[in-house]
C-alpha positions as CSV (number, residue, x, y, z in Angstrom):
1,M,4.3,18.0,0.3
2,A,8.0,17.8,-0.8
3,F,9.0,14.2,-0.7
4,D,12.6,15.1,-1.2
5,Q,15.8,14.0,0.3
6,A,15.2,15.7,3.8
7,Y,11.7,14.2,4.2
8,Y,13.4,10.5,3.5
9,E,16.3,11.3,5.9
10,R,13.8,12.3,8.9
11,Y,11.4,9.4,8.2
12,Y,13.2,6.5,6.7
13,Y,16.9,7.0,6.6
14,N,18.0,8.0,10.4
15,V,17.1,5.0,12.6
16,R,16.7,7.0,15.4
17,T,13.4,8.7,13.6
18,S,12.6,6.3,11.3
19,V,8.8,5.5,11.0
20,T,9.3,2.0,10.2
21,S,12.1,-0.8,10.5
22,A,13.4,-3.5,8.4
23,A,11.8,-6.3,10.8
24,E,8.4,-4.9,10.6
25,M,8.5,-4.9,6.7
26,R,9.9,-8.2,6.7
27,A,6.8,-9.6,8.6
28,R,4.7,-7.2,6.6
29,A,6.1,-9.2,3.5
30,R,5.6,-12.4,5.3
31,L,2.0,-11.7,6.0
32,I,1.0,-10.7,2.3
33,A,2.8,-13.6,0.5
34,A,1.0,-16.0,3.1
35,Y,-2.6,-14.5,2.5
36,T,-2.1,-14.3,-1.1
37,E,-1.0,-18.4,-0.9
38,H,-4.0,-18.8,1.5
39,V,-6.7,-17.7,-1.1
40,G,-5.1,-19.4,-3.9
41,L,-3.8,-16.0,-5.6
42,P,-1.4,-16.9,-8.6
43,V,0.7,-14.0,-8.2
44,R,2.6,-12.9,-11.6
45,R,2.2,-9.1,-11.6
46,V,2.9,-6.9,-8.3
47,L,2.4,-3.2,-7.9
48,D,4.1,-1.4,-5.3
49,M,2.3,1.9,-5.1
50,G,3.7,4.4,-3.2
51,C,7.0,2.0,-2.8
52,G,9.4,4.9,-0.8
53,V,12.4,3.9,-0.1
54,G,12.0,0.2,-0.9
55,I,12.1,-1.7,2.4
56,L,9.1,-3.5,1.9
57,R,10.1,-4.2,-1.8
58,R,13.4,-5.7,-0.4
59,H,11.5,-8.3,1.6
60,L,8.4,-8.9,-0.6
61,K,10.1,-9.1,-4.1
62,P,12.0,-12.4,-3.2
63,L,8.7,-13.9,-2.0
64,F,7.4,-13.7,-5.5
65,R,10.5,-14.5,-7.6
66,R,8.6,-15.5,-10.5
67,A,6.5,-12.2,-10.5
68,T,7.0,-8.8,-12.4
69,Y,7.5,-6.3,-9.8
70,V,6.5,-2.6,-10.3
71,A,7.7,-0.2,-8.0
72,V,6.0,3.3,-8.5
73,D,6.7,6.4,-6.3
74,V,5.6,10.1,-6.8
75,S,8.9,11.3,-5.4
76,E,11.2,12.4,-8.2
77,Y,14.2,11.9,-5.6
78,L,13.3,8.5,-4.9
79,C,13.0,7.7,-8.6
80,Q,16.3,9.0,-9.4
81,R,18.0,7.2,-6.5
82,Y,16.3,3.7,-6.7
83,G,15.1,3.7,-10.3
84,W,11.4,3.4,-9.5
85,E,8.9,4.1,-12.1
86,H,7.6,7.7,-11.5
87,G,4.0,8.1,-10.8
88,G,1.1,8.9,-8.5
89,V,-1.5,6.8,-6.9
90,T,-4.2,9.0,-8.7
91,T,-2.7,8.9,-12.1
92,Y,-0.8,5.9,-12.6
93,R,-2.0,3.6,-15.3
94,N,-0.9,0.2,-16.8
95,A,-2.4,-1.7,-19.6
96,T,-2.5,-4.9,-17.6
97,P,-3.9,-5.0,-14.1
98,F,-2.1,-6.6,-11.3
99,D,-2.7,-9.6,-9.4
100,L,-1.2,-8.0,-6.4
101,V,-1.3,-4.3,-5.2
102,V,0.6,-3.0,-2.4
103,C,-0.6,0.7,-1.3
104,Y,0.7,1.3,2.1
105,D,0.9,4.5,4.1
106,V,0.2,7.0,0.8
107,V,-3.4,7.7,0.6
108,Q,-3.3,9.9,3.7
109,Y,-1.1,12.6,1.9
110,L,-4.3,13.5,-0.4
111,D,-7.2,15.4,0.3
112,E,-10.6,13.7,0.4
113,K,-11.3,14.3,-3.6
114,E,-7.8,13.1,-4.4
115,A,-7.9,10.0,-2.1
116,A,-11.3,9.1,-3.1
117,K,-9.7,9.1,-6.9
118,A,-6.9,7.4,-5.7
119,M,-9.0,4.4,-4.4
120,R,-10.9,4.2,-7.7
121,N,-7.5,4.1,-9.5
122,L,-6.1,1.3,-7.2
123,A,-9.5,-0.8,-8.2
124,R,-8.9,-0.4,-11.7
125,L,-5.2,-1.5,-11.3
126,C,-6.0,-4.6,-9.2
127,R,-7.4,-7.9,-10.3
128,G,-6.8,-9.9,-7.4
129,V,-5.6,-9.0,-3.9
130,M,-4.9,-5.4,-2.6
131,Y,-3.1,-4.7,0.6
132,F,-3.9,-1.3,1.7
133,G,-3.0,0.9,4.6
134,S,-3.6,4.5,5.5
135,L,-3.4,6.4,8.7
136,T,-6.7,7.3,10.1
137,K,-8.0,9.6,12.9
138,L,-8.4,6.8,15.2
139,D,-4.6,5.3,14.3
140,W,-3.3,9.4,15.0
141,R,-5.1,9.4,18.3
142,R,-4.3,5.8,19.7
143,N,-1.4,4.4,17.6
144,A,1.0,6.6,15.9
145,D,4.2,7.5,17.2
146,R,4.0,11.4,17.1
147,E,7.8,11.7,17.4
148,R,8.2,9.5,14.0
149,T,5.1,10.0,12.2
150,D,4.7,12.9,9.5
151,P,1.7,15.1,11.0
152,N,1.4,16.6,7.3
153,V,-1.4,14.6,6.6
154,H,-5.3,14.3,5.9
155,L,-6.9,12.2,8.5
156,H,-10.1,10.5,7.9
157,E,-12.1,7.9,9.9
158,G,-11.6,4.3,8.8
159,D,-15.0,3.9,8.0
160,W,-14.5,6.7,5.3
161,Y,-12.0,4.4,3.7
162,R,-13.9,1.4,3.9
163,T,-17.1,2.8,2.3
164,R,-15.0,3.9,-1.0
165,L,-13.1,0.5,-1.2
166,R,-15.9,-1.7,-0.7
167,K,-17.5,-0.5,-4.0
168,S,-14.8,-2.6,-5.6
169,F,-13.4,-5.0,-3.2
170,H,-14.4,-7.5,-0.4
171,E,-12.7,-6.4,3.2
172,V,-10.8,-9.5,4.3
173,G,-9.2,-7.7,7.4
174,A,-5.8,-7.0,8.3
175,G,-5.0,-4.9,5.5
176,F,-6.4,-7.0,2.9
177,W,-8.9,-6.3,0.1
178,V,-10.1,-9.0,-2.5
179,R,-11.2,-7.6,-6.2
180,K,-14.9,-8.4,-6.5
181,G,-15.1,-10.9,-8.9
182,A,-11.5,-12.6,-8.4
183,P,-11.7,-16.0,-8.7
184,L,-10.6,-16.7,-5.1
185,T,-11.8,-18.6,-2.2
186,L,-13.1,-16.1,0.6
187,W,-14.4,-18.2,3.6
188,D,-17.3,-16.7,5.7
189,L,-15.8,-16.1,8.7
190,E,-12.5,-14.8,7.2
191,T,-14.3,-11.8,5.8
192,A,-15.4,-8.3,7.4
193,G,-19.0,-9.1,5.9
């Protein structure tokens, strides 16, 4: 997959064909900030893995003013244009884990072996809360706007992701995963089991 200027023109810069909006990302950022506050996570380090054009970053970074915010993307085009750190979800390393990791709409671009490797790497990078999303087979059938959603992805069942993520995280729901062993308050009926 070439994550070049043409890709971003099609799926992000052109409002008629964009897969998301600033309003959607603003709401998502508020949700993420509210959840981390709810579970008592002091966020000092944020990793935005696969940050794309930075729409979520624009709304999330001000909500964590005191945190170090690291934006990483695999696209050389975006890294040159915006100054993001260049790296991929399977190979990115950092000496210090992050309190909050955001990885949204990234892993579906990887085949099964690489996607599993990515989820193991995300577990290494996260010491608190992860906000994770990936297009699933069910999403493609029921939820995705096929005029605006890139079809060149690897679709898996939601349980395929859950099985791998549950090795290192507690599933909370709404895209939130809490790292096992993190000293955070998880109420029984607020978790997925």
